[in-house]
MARVEXLO-984196 format. One record per atom (N, C-alpha, C): residue number from 1; y, z, x; atom name. Coordinates in Angstrom, 3 decimals, m for minus. Atoms other than C-alpha are relative to their C-alpha. Layout:
// residues N
site num NUM, v Y, w Z, u X, atomo CA
...
//
This chain:
// residues 111
site num 1, v 0.426, w 0.218, u 1.205, atomo N
site num 1, v m4.966, w 9.929, u 20.840, atomo CA
site num 1, v m0.692, w m1.403, u m0.811, atomo C
site num 2, v 0.492, w 1.471, u 0.798, atomo N
site num 2, v m7.227, w 7.281, u 18.768, atomo CA
site num 2, v 0.788, w m0.329, u m0.883, atomo C
site num 3, v m0.659, w 0.595, u 1.178, atomo N
site num 3, v m5.560, w 5.215, u 16.443, atomo CA
site num 3, v m0.987, w 0.154, u m1.304, atomo C
site num 4, v 0.636, w m0.259, u 1.152, atomo N
site num 4, v m7.005, w 6.138, u 12.753, atomo CA
site num 4, v 0.003, w m1.540, u m0.498, atomo C
site num 5, v 0.138, w 1.008, u 0.337, atomo N
site num 5, v m8.608, w 3.073, u 11.331, atomo CA
site num 5, v m0.842, w m0.109, u m1.302, atomo C
site num 6, v 0.856, w m0.261, u 1.144, atomo N
site num 6, v m10.060, w 2.239, u 7.976, atomo CA
site num 6, v m1.301, w m0.573, u 0.098, atomo C
site num 7, v 1.542, w 0.298, u m0.262, atomo N
site num 7, v m13.889, w 2.180, u 7.460, atomo CA
site num 7, v m0.347, w m0.417, u m1.371, atomo C
site num 8, v 0.293, w 0.702, u 1.325, atomo N
site num 8, v m13.816, w 0.985, u 3.838, atomo CA
site num 8, v 1.300, w m0.015, u m0.983, atomo C
site num 9, v m1.282, w 0.138, u 0.955, atomo N
site num 9, v m11.445, w m0.322, u 1.181, atomo CA
site num 9, v m0.679, w m0.451, u m1.455, atomo C
site num 10, v 0.248, w 0.277, u 1.487, atomo N
site num 10, v m11.916, w m0.515, u m2.590, atomo CA
site num 10, v 1.112, w m0.113, u m0.806, atomo C
site num 11, v m1.347, w 0.085, u 1.148, atomo N
site num 11, v m9.757, w m1.753, u m5.293, atomo CA
site num 11, v m0.609, w 0.371, u m1.292, atomo C
site num 12, v 0.769, w m0.227, u 1.130, atomo N
site num 12, v m11.000, w 0.114, u m8.228, atomo CA
site num 12, v 1.011, w m0.395, u m1.261, atomo C
site num 13, v m1.123, w 0.322, u 1.178, atomo N
site num 13, v m9.209, w m1.773, u m11.257, atomo CA
site num 13, v m0.099, w 0.786, u m1.075, atomo C
site num 14, v m0.093, w m0.892, u 1.432, atomo N
site num 14, v m10.185, w 0.557, u m13.992, atomo CA
site num 14, v 1.138, w 1.179, u 0.504, atomo C
site num 15, v m1.170, w m1.184, u m0.329, atomo N
site num 15, v m8.330, w 3.447, u m12.157, atomo CA
site num 15, v 1.204, w m0.664, u 0.368, atomo C
site num 16, v m1.093, w 0.658, u m0.393, atomo N
site num 16, v m6.085, w 0.930, u m10.927, atomo CA
site num 16, v 0.818, w 0.524, u 1.383, atomo C
site num 17, v m0.283, w m0.652, u m1.153, atomo N
site num 17, v m5.797, w 2.355, u m7.379, atomo CA
site num 17, v m0.723, w m0.633, u 1.169, atomo C
site num 18, v 0.726, w 0.568, u m1.310, atomo N
site num 18, v m6.745, w 1.060, u m3.814, atomo CA
site num 18, v m0.435, w 1.181, u 0.745, atomo C
site num 19, v 0.578, w m1.153, u m0.497, atomo N
site num 19, v m9.059, w 3.517, u m2.116, atomo CA
site num 19, v m0.237, w m0.446, u 1.430, atomo C
site num 20, v 0.367, w 0.083, u m1.421, atomo N
site num 20, v m9.237, w 3.568, u 1.627, atomo CA
site num 20, v m0.503, w 1.201, u 0.367, atomo C
site num 21, v 0.334, w m0.959, u m0.614, atomo N
site num 21, v m11.377, w 5.622, u 3.784, atomo CA
site num 21, v 0.413, w m0.181, u 1.437, atomo C
site num 22, v m0.408, w 0.253, u m1.322, atomo N
site num 22, v m10.355, w 6.118, u 6.872, atomo CA
site num 22, v m0.848, w 0.652, u 1.176, atomo C
site num 23, v 0.829, w m0.417, u m1.161, atomo N
site num 23, v m11.944, w 6.802, u 10.597, atomo CA
site num 23, v m0.127, w 1.438, u 0.051, atomo C
site num 24, v m0.030, w m1.676, u m0.330, atomo N
site num 24, v m10.894, w 10.648, u 10.606, atomo CA
site num 24, v m0.491, w 0.480, u m1.415, atomo C
site num 25, v 0.161, w m0.484, u 1.305, atomo N
site num 25, v m12.334, w 11.139, u 7.043, atomo CA
site num 25, v 0.613, w m0.109, u m1.089, atomo C
site num 26, v m1.089, w 0.128, u 1.055, atomo N
site num 26, v m9.581, w 10.926, u 4.980, atomo CA
site num 26, v m0.106, w m0.780, u m0.855, atomo C
site num 27, v 0.425, w 1.121, u 1.179, atomo N
site num 27, v m9.760, w 9.129, u 1.553, atomo CA
site num 27, v 1.515, w m0.001, u m0.550, atomo C
site num 28, v m1.204, w 0.067, u 0.658, atomo N
site num 28, v m6.428, w 7.684, u 0.225, atomo CA
site num 28, v m0.071, w m0.733, u m1.110, atomo C
site num 29, v 0.035, w 0.655, u 1.576, atomo N
site num 29, v m5.951, w 6.609, u m3.425, atomo CA
site num 29, v 1.316, w m0.203, u m0.226, atomo C
site num 30, v m1.622, w 0.380, u 0.058, atomo N
site num 30, v m2.781, w 4.604, u m3.534, atomo CA
site num 30, v 0.026, w m0.851, u m1.528, atomo C
site num 31, v m0.058, w 0.969, u 1.108, atomo N
site num 31, v m1.834, w 3.172, u m7.048, atomo CA
site num 31, v 0.586, w m1.309, u 0.210, atomo C
site num 32, v m0.293, w 1.549, u m0.267, atomo N
site num 32, v m1.472, w m0.395, u m7.643, atomo CA
site num 32, v 1.610, w m0.123, u m0.176, atomo C
site num 33, v m1.635, w 0.023, u 0.490, atomo N
site num 33, v 2.175, w 0.322, u m9.212, atomo CA
site num 33, v 0.715, w 0.333, u 1.057, atomo C
site num 34, v m0.614, w m0.389, u m0.989, atomo N
site num 34, v 3.035, w 2.043, u m6.209, atomo CA
site num 34, v 0.379, w m0.902, u 1.157, atomo C
site num 35, v 0.073, w 0.817, u m0.937, atomo N
site num 35, v 1.935, w m0.278, u m3.734, atomo CA
site num 35, v 0.987, w m1.425, u m0.290, atomo C
site num 36, v m0.872, w 1.086, u 0.263, atomo N
site num 36, v 3.631, w m2.998, u m5.532, atomo CA
site num 36, v 1.490, w 0.398, u m0.054, atomo C
site num 37, v m1.403, w m0.409, u m0.049, atomo N
site num 37, v 6.960, w m1.121, u m5.806, atomo CA
site num 37, v 0.302, w 0.217, u 1.385, atomo C
site num 38, v m0.553, w 0.060, u m1.546, atomo N
site num 38, v 7.020, w m0.569, u m1.843, atomo CA
site num 38, v m0.290, w m1.309, u 0.753, atomo C
site num 39, v 0.383, w 1.239, u m0.865, atomo N
site num 39, v 6.245, w m3.951, u m0.919, atomo CA
site num 39, v 0.843, w m0.367, u 1.375, atomo C
site num 40, v m0.756, w 0.065, u m0.981, atomo N
site num 40, v 7.354, w m4.499, u 2.372, atomo CA
site num 40, v 0.379, w m1.540, u 0.340, atomo C
site num 41, v m0.700, w 0.975, u m0.291, atomo N
site num 41, v 8.331, w m7.988, u 2.282, atomo CA
site num 41, v 1.388, w m0.116, u m0.098, atomo C
site num 42, v m1.420, w 0.168, u m0.462, atomo N
site num 42, v 11.573, w m9.464, u 3.324, atomo CA
site num 42, v 0.942, w m0.192, u m1.561, atomo C
site num 43, v m0.592, w m0.028, u 1.259, atomo N
site num 43, v 12.315, w m10.331, u m0.444, atomo CA
site num 43, v 0.116, w 1.129, u m0.700, atomo C
site num 44, v m0.044, w m1.524, u 0.842, atomo N
site num 44, v 11.618, w m7.014, u m1.889, atomo CA
site num 44, v 0.909, w 1.314, u 0.793, atomo C
site num 45, v m0.709, w m0.929, u m0.794, atomo N
site num 45, v 13.289, w m5.152, u 0.953, atomo CA
site num 45, v 1.334, w m0.504, u 0.068, atomo C
site num 46, v m1.270, w 0.338, u 0.213, atomo N
site num 46, v 16.388, w m7.166, u 0.439, atomo CA
site num 46, v 0.704, w m0.382, u 1.335, atomo C
site num 47, v m0.580, w 0.513, u m1.197, atomo N
site num 47, v 16.884, w m8.886, u 3.630, atomo CA
site num 47, v m0.758, w 0.481, u 1.332, atomo C
site num 48, v 0.556, w m0.132, u m0.895, atomo N
site num 48, v 15.591, w m8.960, u 6.956, atomo CA
site num 48, v 0.673, w 1.314, u 1.067, atomo C
site num 49, v m0.768, w m1.016, u m0.623, atomo N
site num 49, v 18.171, w m6.266, u 8.482, atomo CA
site num 49, v m0.777, w 1.400, u m0.785, atomo C
site num 50, v 0.311, w m1.262, u 0.480, atomo N
site num 50, v 16.391, w m3.647, u 6.030, atomo CA
site num 50, v m1.791, w m0.115, u 0.226, atomo C
site num 51, v 1.371, w m0.189, u m0.203, atomo N
site num 51, v 12.667, w m4.243, u 7.401, atomo CA
site num 51, v m0.352, w 1.059, u 0.565, atomo C
site num 52, v 0.392, w m1.040, u m0.686, atomo N
site num 52, v 10.721, w m2.011, u 8.750, atomo CA
site num 52, v 0.090, w 1.493, u m0.555, atomo C
site num 53, v m0.185, w m1.240, u 0.537, atomo N
site num 53, v 10.468, w 1.761, u 8.224, atomo CA
site num 53, v m1.172, w 0.520, u m1.101, atomo C
site num 54, v 1.131, w m0.541, u 0.768, atomo N
site num 54, v 8.040, w 3.789, u 6.155, atomo CA
site num 54, v 0.156, w m0.418, u m1.628, atomo C
site num 55, v m0.313, w 0.280, u 1.517, atomo N
site num 55, v 7.419, w 3.277, u 2.457, atomo CA
site num 55, v 0.675, w 1.159, u m0.721, atomo C
site num 56, v m0.357, w m0.950, u 0.698, atomo N
site num 56, v 9.210, w 5.191, u m0.034, atomo CA
site num 56, v m0.960, w 0.732, u m1.061, atomo C
site num 57, v 1.076, w m0.834, u 0.848, atomo N
site num 57, v 6.818, w 8.128, u m0.994, atomo CA
site num 57, v 0.420, w 0.780, u m1.321, atomo C
site num 58, v m0.505, w m0.449, u 1.557, atomo N
site num 58, v 8.798, w 9.129, u m4.199, atomo CA
site num 58, v m0.303, w m1.113, u m0.933, atomo C
site num 59, v 0.255, w 0.972, u 0.788, atomo N
site num 59, v 8.567, w 5.646, u m5.466, atomo CA
site num 59, v m1.572, w m0.328, u 0.001, atomo C
site num 60, v 1.439, w 0.095, u m0.015, atomo N
site num 60, v 4.799, w 5.475, u m4.504, atomo CA
site num 60, v m0.489, w 1.170, u m1.064, atomo C
site num 61, v 0.354, w m1.223, u 0.814, atomo N
site num 61, v 4.375, w 8.902, u m6.638, atomo CA
site num 61, v 0.464, w m0.599, u m1.440, atomo C
site num 62, v m0.651, w m0.099, u 1.303, atomo N
site num 62, v 6.531, w 7.860, u m9.606, atomo CA
site num 62, v m0.335, w m1.539, u m0.807, atomo C
site num 63, v 0.039, w 1.459, u 0.337, atomo N
site num 63, v 5.972, w 3.859, u m10.027, atomo CA
site num 63, v m0.984, w m0.061, u m1.142, atomo C
site num 64, v 0.814, w 0.218, u 1.046, atomo N
site num 64, v 4.583, w 3.027, u m13.375, atomo CA
site num 64, v m0.011, w m1.596, u m0.590, atomo C
site num 65, v m0.307, w 1.376, u 0.310, atomo N
site num 65, v 3.709, w m0.496, u m14.394, atomo CA
site num 65, v m1.354, w m0.345, u m0.782, atomo C
site num 66, v 1.376, w 0.061, u 0.541, atomo N
site num 66, v 0.649, w m0.470, u m16.977, atomo CA
site num 66, v m0.402, w m1.489, u 0.021, atomo C
site num 67, v 0.811, w 1.326, u 0.060, atomo N
site num 67, v 0.623, w m4.279, u m17.097, atomo CA
site num 67, v m0.335, w m0.492, u 1.257, atomo C
site num 68, v 0.308, w 0.618, u m0.868, atomo N
site num 68, v 0.464, w m4.976, u m13.735, atomo CA
site num 68, v m1.489, w 0.057, u 0.671, atomo C
site num 69, v 1.097, w 0.320, u m0.616, atomo N
site num 69, v m2.836, w m6.093, u m12.000, atomo CA
site num 69, v m0.181, w m0.556, u 1.111, atomo C
site num 70, v 0.247, w 0.513, u m1.467, atomo N
site num 70, v m4.278, w m6.641, u m8.833, atomo CA
site num 70, v m0.907, w m1.162, u m0.168, atomo C
site num 71, v 0.836, w 1.124, u 0.233, atomo N
site num 71, v m5.560, w m10.138, u m8.878, atomo CA
site num 71, v m0.907, w m0.231, u 1.224, atomo C
site num 72, v 0.845, w 0.119, u m0.954, atomo N
site num 72, v m7.021, w m10.375, u m5.233, atomo CA
site num 72, v 0.498, w 0.646, u 1.314, atomo C
site num 73, v m0.589, w m0.840, u m1.066, atomo N
site num 73, v m6.816, w m8.647, u m1.872, atomo CA
site num 73, v m0.678, w m0.790, u 1.292, atomo C
site num 74, v 0.529, w 0.824, u m1.411, atomo N
site num 74, v m7.226, w m10.511, u 1.637, atomo CA
site num 74, v 0.247, w 0.745, u 0.939, atomo C
site num 75, v m0.530, w m0.690, u m1.386, atomo N
site num 75, v m7.549, w m9.076, u 5.310, atomo CA
site num 75, v 0.910, w m1.224, u 0.478, atomo C
site num 76, v m0.990, w 1.055, u m0.749, atomo N
site num 76, v m4.749, w m10.497, u 7.257, atomo CA
site num 76, v m0.522, w 0.604, u 1.506, atomo C
site num 77, v 0.753, w m0.297, u m1.333, atomo N
site num 77, v m6.654, w m10.489, u 10.892, atomo CA
site num 77, v m0.559, w 1.463, u m0.264, atomo C
site num 78, v 0.986, w m1.277, u 0.107, atomo N
site num 78, v m8.061, w m7.009, u 11.368, atomo CA
site num 78, v 1.417, w 1.211, u m0.075, atomo C
site num 79, v m1.337, w m1.038, u m0.147, atomo N
site num 79, v m4.243, w m5.278, u 11.109, atomo CA
site num 79, v 0.531, w 0.313, u m1.649, atomo C
site num 80, v m0.796, w m0.007, u 1.229, atomo N
site num 80, v m3.376, w m5.768, u 7.411, atomo CA
site num 80, v m0.713, w m0.349, u m1.077, atomo C
site num 81, v 0.643, w 0.537, u 1.236, atomo N
site num 81, v m4.060, w m6.428, u 3.839, atomo CA
site num 81, v 1.077, w m0.844, u m0.902, atomo C
site num 82, v m1.149, w 0.781, u 0.718, atomo N
site num 82, v m1.987, w m8.909, u 1.633, atomo CA
site num 82, v m0.582, w m0.136, u m1.591, atomo C
site num 83, v 0.436, w 0.004, u 1.425, atomo N
site num 83, v m2.297, w m8.438, u m2.174, atomo CA
site num 83, v 0.767, w m1.181, u m0.895, atomo C
site num 84, v m0.266, w 1.201, u 1.071, atomo N
site num 84, v m1.915, w m11.205, u m4.994, atomo CA
site num 84, v 0.140, w 0.891, u m1.161, atomo C
site num 85, v m0.078, w m0.792, u 1.515, atomo N
site num 85, v m0.322, w m9.199, u m8.211, atomo CA
site num 85, v 0.230, w m0.792, u m1.168, atomo C
site num 86, v 0.021, w 0.687, u 1.264, atomo N
site num 86, v m0.430, w m10.317, u m11.602, atomo CA
site num 86, v 1.637, w m0.237, u m0.491, atomo C
site num 87, v m1.429, w 0.498, u 0.445, atomo N
site num 87, v 3.562, w m10.732, u m11.676, atomo CA
site num 87, v 0.211, w m1.250, u 1.110, atomo C
site num 88, v m0.241, w 1.289, u m0.537, atomo N
site num 88, v 3.049, w m13.869, u m9.274, atomo CA
site num 88, v 0.242, w 0.592, u 1.650, atomo C
site num 89, v m0.529, w m0.345, u m1.646, atomo N
site num 89, v 4.073, w m11.719, u m5.856, atomo CA
site num 89, v m1.137, w 0.053, u 0.727, atomo C
site num 90, v 1.287, w m0.118, u m0.869, atomo N
site num 90, v 1.813, w m12.207, u m2.906, atomo CA
site num 90, v 0.392, w 0.092, u 1.627, atomo C
site num 91, v m0.268, w 0.394, u m1.349, atomo N
site num 91, v 3.829, w m12.418, u 0.276, atomo CA
site num 91, v 0.326, w 1.427, u 0.784, atomo C
site num 92, v m0.135, w m1.280, u m0.833, atomo N
site num 92, v 3.968, w m8.633, u 1.300, atomo CA
site num 92, v m1.507, w 0.256, u 0.650, atomo C
site num 93, v 1.061, w m0.413, u m0.954, atomo N
site num 93, v 1.815, w m7.765, u 4.283, atomo CA
site num 93, v 0.154, w 1.292, u 0.464, atomo C
site num 94, v m0.245, w m1.185, u m0.374, atomo N
site num 94, v 0.973, w m4.330, u 4.451, atomo CA
site num 94, v m1.261, w 0.376, u 1.059, atomo C
site num 95, v 0.836, w m0.203, u m1.282, atomo N
site num 95, v m0.360, w m3.217, u 7.830, atomo CA
site num 95, v m0.865, w 1.545, u m0.269, atomo C
site num 96, v 0.687, w m1.100, u 0.369, atomo N
site num 96, v m2.892, w m0.321, u 7.909, atomo CA
site num 96, v 0.783, w 1.310, u 0.441, atomo C
site num 97, v m1.091, w m1.348, u m0.385, atomo N
site num 97, v m0.187, w 2.072, u 9.622, atomo CA
site num 97, v 0.885, w 0.058, u m1.522, atomo C
site num 98, v m0.753, w m0.233, u 1.550, atomo N
site num 98, v 1.970, w 1.233, u 6.288, atomo CA
site num 98, v m0.647, w 0.421, u m1.040, atomo C
site num 99, v 0.917, w m0.565, u 1.003, atomo N
site num 99, v m0.828, w 1.977, u 4.072, atomo CA
site num 99, v m0.384, w 1.563, u 0.024, atomo C
site num 100, v 0.381, w m1.139, u m0.324, atomo N
site num 100, v m1.527, w 5.034, u 5.492, atomo CA
site num 100, v 1.125, w 0.891, u m0.320, atomo C
site num 101, v m1.262, w m0.820, u 0.288, atomo N
site num 101, v 2.142, w 6.150, u 5.449, atomo CA
site num 101, v 0.155, w 0.197, u m1.555, atomo C
site num 102, v 0.061, w m0.115, u 1.316, atomo N
site num 102, v 2.054, w 5.277, u 1.861, atomo CA
site num 102, v m0.654, w 0.904, u m0.663, atomo C
site num 103, v 0.609, w m1.143, u 0.893, atomo N
site num 103, v m0.165, w 8.072, u 0.917, atomo CA
site num 103, v 0.754, w 1.251, u m0.384, atomo C
site num 104, v m0.970, w m0.928, u m0.018, atomo N
site num 104, v 2.039, w 10.567, u m0.505, atomo CA
site num 104, v m1.063, w 1.308, u 0.175, atomo C
site num 105, v 0.714, w m1.288, u m0.518, atomo N
site num 105, v m0.946, w 13.301, u m0.050, atomo CA
site num 105, v 0.266, w 0.394, u 1.384, atomo C
site num 106, v m0.048, w m0.429, u m1.313, atomo N
site num 106, v m0.896, w 12.888, u 3.479, atomo CA
site num 106, v 1.270, w 0.159, u 0.604, atomo C
site num 107, v m1.167, w m0.014, u m0.596, atomo N
site num 107, v 2.708, w 12.701, u 4.034, atomo CA
site num 107, v 0.903, w 0.345, u m0.931, atomo C
site num 108, v m0.740, w m0.760, u 1.060, atomo N
site num 108, v 4.481, w 15.158, u 2.148, atomo CA
site num 108, v 1.520, w 0.024, u 0.535, atomo C
site num 109, v m1.307, w m0.032, u m0.150, atomo N
site num 109, v 8.274, w 15.186, u 1.742, atomo CA
site num 109, v 0.521, w 1.183, u m0.326, atomo C
site num 110, v m0.602, w m1.211, u 0.377, atomo N
site num 110, v 10.621, w 18.065, u 1.559, atomo CA
site num 110, v 0.601, w m0.186, u m1.528, atomo C
site num 111, v m0.444, w 0.173, u 1.505, atomo N
site num 111, v 11.099, w 18.620, u m2.397, atomo CA
site num 111, v 1.149, w 1.116, u m0.328, atomo C
//
């Protein structure tokens, strides 16, 4: 099975969502507050021993921070994005796989 790749990425600052169109036709709408809350960096994860694993979908769904803004987005090679947030944080590297896993609409949890 071929790996799903992004075909388009838009940061909608009015809606406060990152929109990713995937090669399989799926469109993910990821809220900025959720992305910031599930930052995969070692500092946010609480140490190297906590690294890896999927994002917390409940946090993606419920995170709220109306003051948070996305300052910039940069590609990291061809495998990830790095965000500069208005709170000064910028060290998280979000792989395409991590971003796909962060979409609560695609990754239902048992509720």
